Residue frames as a rotation matrix with the C-alpha (Angstrom) as fourth column:
MET 1
-0.821 0.537 0.193 37.23
0.537 0.841 -0.057 -12.33
-0.193 0.057 -0.980 35.65
GLU 2
0.028 0.878 -0.478 34.60
0.437 -0.441 -0.784 -9.56
-0.899 -0.187 -0.396 35.88
VAL 3
-0.259 -0.191 -0.947 35.97
-0.641 -0.700 0.316 -7.90
-0.723 0.688 0.059 32.77
ALA 4
-0.988 -0.115 -0.101 35.63
-0.152 0.677 0.720 -11.14
-0.014 0.727 -0.687 30.77
LEU 5
-0.466 0.885 0.009 32.04
0.786 0.419 -0.455 -11.56
-0.407 -0.205 -0.890 31.97
ALA 6
0.096 0.472 -0.877 31.20
0.007 -0.881 -0.473 -7.95
-0.995 0.039 -0.087 31.04
ILE 7
-0.597 -0.379 -0.707 32.73
-0.691 -0.206 0.693 -8.40
-0.408 0.902 -0.139 27.56
ALA 8
-0.948 0.274 0.164 30.79
0.314 0.895 0.317 -11.67
-0.060 0.352 -0.934 27.09
ILE 9
-0.104 0.957 -0.269 27.51
0.673 -0.131 -0.728 -9.95
-0.732 -0.257 -0.631 28.01
ALA 10
-0.014 0.036 -0.999 28.27
-0.426 -0.904 -0.027 -7.04
-0.904 0.426 0.028 25.66
VAL 11
-0.878 -0.342 -0.336 29.09
-0.450 0.344 0.824 -9.42
-0.166 0.874 -0.456 22.79
PHE 12
-0.699 0.686 0.200 25.89
0.661 0.727 -0.187 -11.39
-0.273 0.001 -0.962 23.44
CYS 13
0.127 0.765 -0.631 23.84
0.324 -0.633 -0.703 -8.17
-0.937 -0.115 -0.329 23.30
LEU 14
-0.271 -0.304 -0.913 25.52
-0.680 -0.611 0.405 -7.00
-0.681 0.731 -0.041 20.08
VAL 15
-0.997 -0.079 0.023 25.01
-0.045 0.753 0.657 -10.37
-0.069 0.654 -0.754 18.38
THR 16
-0.363 0.932 0.015 21.33
0.762 0.306 -0.571 -10.29
-0.537 -0.196 -0.821 19.37
ILE 17
0.186 0.401 -0.897 20.87
-0.119 -0.897 -0.425 -6.78
-0.975 0.186 -0.119 17.99
MET 18
-0.611 -0.480 -0.629 22.66
-0.681 -0.085 0.727 -7.72
-0.403 0.873 -0.275 14.76
GLY 19
-0.920 0.295 0.258 20.39
0.356 0.904 0.236 -10.75
-0.164 0.308 -0.937 14.41
LEU 20
-0.030 0.979 -0.200 17.23
0.728 -0.116 -0.676 -8.66
-0.685 -0.165 -0.709 14.79
LEU 21
-0.437 -0.217 -0.873 18.35
-0.229 -0.911 0.341 -5.94
-0.870 0.349 0.348 12.38
PRO 22
-0.994 0.075 -0.083 17.29
-0.066 0.202 0.977 -7.75
0.090 0.976 -0.196 9.15
VAL 23
-0.404 0.903 -0.144 13.83
0.915 0.403 -0.037 -8.45
0.024 -0.147 -0.989 10.63
GLY 24
0.009 0.371 -0.929 13.37
0.454 -0.829 -0.327 -4.77
-0.891 -0.419 -0.176 11.41
LEU 25
-0.711 -0.336 -0.618 14.50
-0.353 -0.590 0.727 -3.69
-0.608 0.734 0.301 7.96
THR 26
-0.903 0.419 0.098 12.15
0.346 0.571 0.744 -6.14
0.256 0.706 -0.661 6.23
SER 27
-0.117 0.889 -0.443 9.26
0.950 -0.029 -0.310 -4.96
-0.288 -0.457 -0.841 8.39
GLY 28
-0.199 -0.038 -0.979 10.08
0.085 -0.996 0.021 -1.35
-0.976 -0.079 0.202 7.55
GLN 29
-0.954 -0.166 -0.251 10.09
-0.235 -0.109 0.966 -2.05
-0.188 0.980 0.065 3.81
ALA 30
-0.626 0.779 0.036 6.74
0.735 0.574 0.362 -3.82
0.261 0.253 -0.932 4.01
THR 31
0.020 0.626 -0.780 5.25
0.758 -0.519 -0.396 -0.95
-0.652 -0.583 -0.485 5.97
ALA 32
-0.530 -0.278 -0.801 6.55
-0.213 -0.871 0.443 1.59
-0.820 0.406 0.402 3.44
GLY 33
-0.985 0.173 0.005 5.01
0.062 0.325 0.943 -0.39
0.161 0.930 -0.331 0.58
GLU 34
-0.299 0.927 -0.224 1.65
0.951 0.309 0.011 -0.63
0.079 -0.210 -0.974 2.32
THR 35
-0.079 0.218 -0.973 1.70
0.418 -0.879 -0.231 3.08
-0.905 -0.425 -0.022 3.11
ALA 36
-0.826 -0.268 -0.495 2.43
-0.313 -0.512 0.800 3.92
-0.468 0.816 0.339 -0.54
ALA 37
-0.821 0.567 0.057 -0.35
0.435 0.558 0.707 1.61
0.369 0.606 -0.705 -1.76
ASN 38
-0.101 0.800 -0.592 -2.77
0.935 -0.128 -0.332 3.17
-0.341 -0.587 -0.735 0.73
GLY 39
-0.340 -0.094 -0.936 -1.87
0.027 -0.996 0.091 6.66
-0.940 0.006 0.341 -0.48
ILE 40
-0.982 -0.028 -0.189 -2.39
-0.188 -0.026 0.982 5.71
-0.032 0.999 0.020 -4.12
LEU 41
-0.565 0.820 -0.092 -5.73
0.759 0.560 0.331 4.10
0.323 0.117 -0.939 -3.36
ASN 42
-0.086 0.510 -0.856 -6.86
0.697 -0.584 -0.417 7.16
-0.712 -0.632 -0.305 -1.38
GLU 43
-0.649 -0.210 -0.732 -5.99
-0.282 -0.827 0.487 9.41
-0.707 0.522 0.477 -4.33
VAL 44
-0.946 0.320 -0.060 -7.88
0.074 0.391 0.917 7.20
0.316 0.863 -0.393 -6.79
LEU 45
-0.307 0.881 -0.360 -10.94
0.950 0.305 -0.063 7.01
0.054 -0.362 -0.931 -4.53
ALA 46
-0.217 0.191 -0.957 -10.90
0.339 -0.905 -0.257 10.78
-0.915 -0.380 0.132 -4.01
ASP 47
-0.888 -0.139 -0.438 -10.74
-0.347 -0.424 0.837 11.25
-0.302 0.895 0.328 -7.78
LEU 48
-0.763 0.644 -0.063 -13.66
0.443 0.590 0.675 8.90
0.471 0.487 -0.736 -8.32
ARG 49
-0.141 0.725 -0.674 -15.70
0.932 -0.132 -0.337 10.58
-0.334 -0.676 -0.657 -5.58
ALA 50
-0.444 -0.094 -0.891 -14.99
0.041 -0.996 0.085 14.01
-0.895 0.001 0.445 -7.10
THR 51
-0.981 0.159 0.107 -16.43
0.118 0.060 0.991 12.91
0.152 0.985 -0.077 -10.43
GLY 52
-0.629 0.777 0.003 -19.88
-0.649 -0.523 -0.552 14.45
-0.428 -0.349 0.834 -10.56
PRO 53
-0.067 0.707 0.704 -23.11
0.182 0.702 -0.688 12.77
-0.981 0.082 -0.176 -11.52
THR 54
-0.905 -0.273 0.328 -23.71
0.333 0.028 0.943 12.18
-0.266 0.962 0.065 -15.20
ILE 55
-0.034 0.891 -0.453 -26.36
-0.338 -0.437 -0.834 13.85
-0.941 0.125 0.316 -17.28
PRO 56
0.323 0.938 0.123 -28.45
-0.673 0.137 0.727 11.98
0.666 -0.318 0.675 -18.32
SER 57
0.187 -0.186 0.965 -28.43
-0.910 0.338 0.241 9.80
-0.371 -0.923 -0.106 -15.24
GLY 58
0.620 0.005 0.785 -26.67
-0.010 1.000 0.001 6.46
-0.785 -0.008 0.620 -15.83
ALA 59
0.937 -0.328 -0.118 -24.43
-0.156 -0.092 -0.984 7.65
0.312 0.940 -0.138 -18.67
SER 60
0.449 -0.855 -0.261 -20.70
0.874 0.480 -0.067 6.95
0.183 -0.198 0.963 -18.76
ALA 61
0.972 -0.208 0.111 -18.16
-0.228 -0.949 0.216 9.43
0.060 -0.235 -0.970 -17.37
THR 62
0.289 -0.942 -0.167 -14.40
0.555 0.308 -0.773 9.93
0.780 0.131 0.612 -16.94
SER 63
0.622 -0.125 -0.773 -12.67
0.723 -0.288 0.628 10.92
-0.301 -0.949 -0.089 -13.71
GLN 64
0.992 -0.125 0.012 -10.90
-0.113 -0.933 -0.341 14.28
0.054 0.336 -0.940 -13.80
GLN 65
0.451 -0.883 0.130 -7.44
-0.753 -0.299 0.586 13.57
-0.479 -0.363 -0.800 -12.38
PHE 66
-0.404 -0.675 0.617 -6.62
-0.314 0.736 0.600 10.05
-0.859 0.049 -0.509 -13.53
GLY 67
-0.362 0.315 -0.877 -8.98
-0.932 -0.111 0.345 9.75
0.011 0.942 0.334 -16.50
ILE 68
-0.918 0.105 0.381 -10.58
0.012 0.971 -0.239 6.55
-0.395 -0.215 -0.893 -15.21
ALA 69
-0.652 0.722 -0.232 -13.54
-0.421 -0.090 0.903 5.59
0.630 0.686 0.362 -17.38
ILE 70
-0.724 0.570 0.389 -16.71
-0.253 0.305 -0.918 5.11
-0.642 -0.763 -0.077 -15.38
PRO 71
-0.948 0.305 0.094 -18.99
0.222 0.421 0.880 2.98
0.228 0.855 -0.466 -17.53
ALA 72
-0.386 0.898 0.212 -22.70
-0.675 -0.432 0.598 3.45
0.629 0.088 0.773 -17.98
THR 73
-0.186 0.434 0.881 -25.12
-0.883 0.320 -0.344 1.87
-0.431 -0.842 0.324 -15.53
GLY 74
0.789 0.585 0.186 -25.46
-0.494 0.785 -0.373 -1.88
-0.364 0.202 0.909 -15.90
THR 75
0.547 -0.671 -0.501 -21.91
-0.293 0.407 -0.865 -2.70
0.784 0.620 0.026 -17.03
THR 76
0.976 -0.152 -0.155 -19.35
0.213 0.522 0.826 -4.62
-0.045 -0.839 0.542 -14.97
SER 77
0.390 -0.901 0.190 -16.03
0.383 -0.028 -0.923 -3.02
0.837 0.433 0.334 -15.86
GLN 78
0.452 -0.223 0.863 -15.72
-0.756 -0.610 0.238 -1.49
0.474 -0.760 -0.445 -12.35
THR 79
0.907 -0.072 0.415 -15.04
-0.211 0.774 0.597 -4.99
-0.364 -0.629 0.687 -11.02
ARG 80
0.683 -0.699 0.212 -12.17
0.649 0.448 -0.615 -5.46
0.335 0.557 0.760 -13.45
PHE 81
0.306 -0.581 0.754 -10.54
-0.230 -0.814 -0.534 -2.23
0.924 -0.010 -0.383 -12.27
ILE 82
0.542 -0.062 0.838 -10.65
-0.840 -0.075 0.538 -3.24
0.030 -0.995 -0.092 -8.60
SER 83
0.919 -0.221 0.326 -9.36
0.151 0.962 0.227 -6.75
-0.364 -0.160 0.918 -9.34
ARG 84
0.530 -0.772 0.349 -6.46
0.540 -0.010 -0.842 -5.33
0.654 0.635 0.411 -11.38
LEU 85
0.536 -0.302 0.789 -5.63
-0.583 -0.808 0.087 -2.97
0.611 -0.506 -0.608 -8.50
ARG 86
0.899 -0.166 0.404 -4.54
-0.240 0.586 0.774 -6.00
-0.365 -0.793 0.487 -6.46
GLU 87
0.702 -0.684 0.197 -1.66
0.629 0.466 -0.623 -6.55
0.334 0.561 0.757 -8.92
TYR 88
0.144 -0.657 0.740 -0.03
0.039 -0.743 -0.668 -3.36
0.989 0.125 -0.081 -7.63
LEU 89
0.705 0.142 0.695 -0.50
-0.657 -0.238 0.715 -4.00
0.267 -0.961 -0.074 -3.91
PRO 90
-0.421 -0.907 0.023 2.33
-0.835 0.378 -0.401 -5.67
0.355 -0.188 -0.916 -2.00
PRO 91
-0.051 0.395 -0.917 1.80
0.022 0.919 0.394 -9.34
0.998 0.000 -0.055 -1.08
ARG 92
0.465 0.301 0.833 0.61
-0.793 -0.277 0.543 -10.07
0.394 -0.913 0.110 2.43
């Protein structure tokens, strides 16, 4: 009788662990995607910050590593870049 009860408890625990396994894997994939997106964004921001000031002040420039065009003062193409960046981020 005790052996049957011990086997039943062991089976219950294994079924529970097997049921939680897909949830853990999905969470791990989402975390990996967010980490990758964060790393890419950090690299892009570092590249933009490393781009020096323009001479004359307000002129257009290009970032060194990724070649991102930084438009002259008064234009709005920066907004388009940030809004397009959301296409590459994983859904929440």
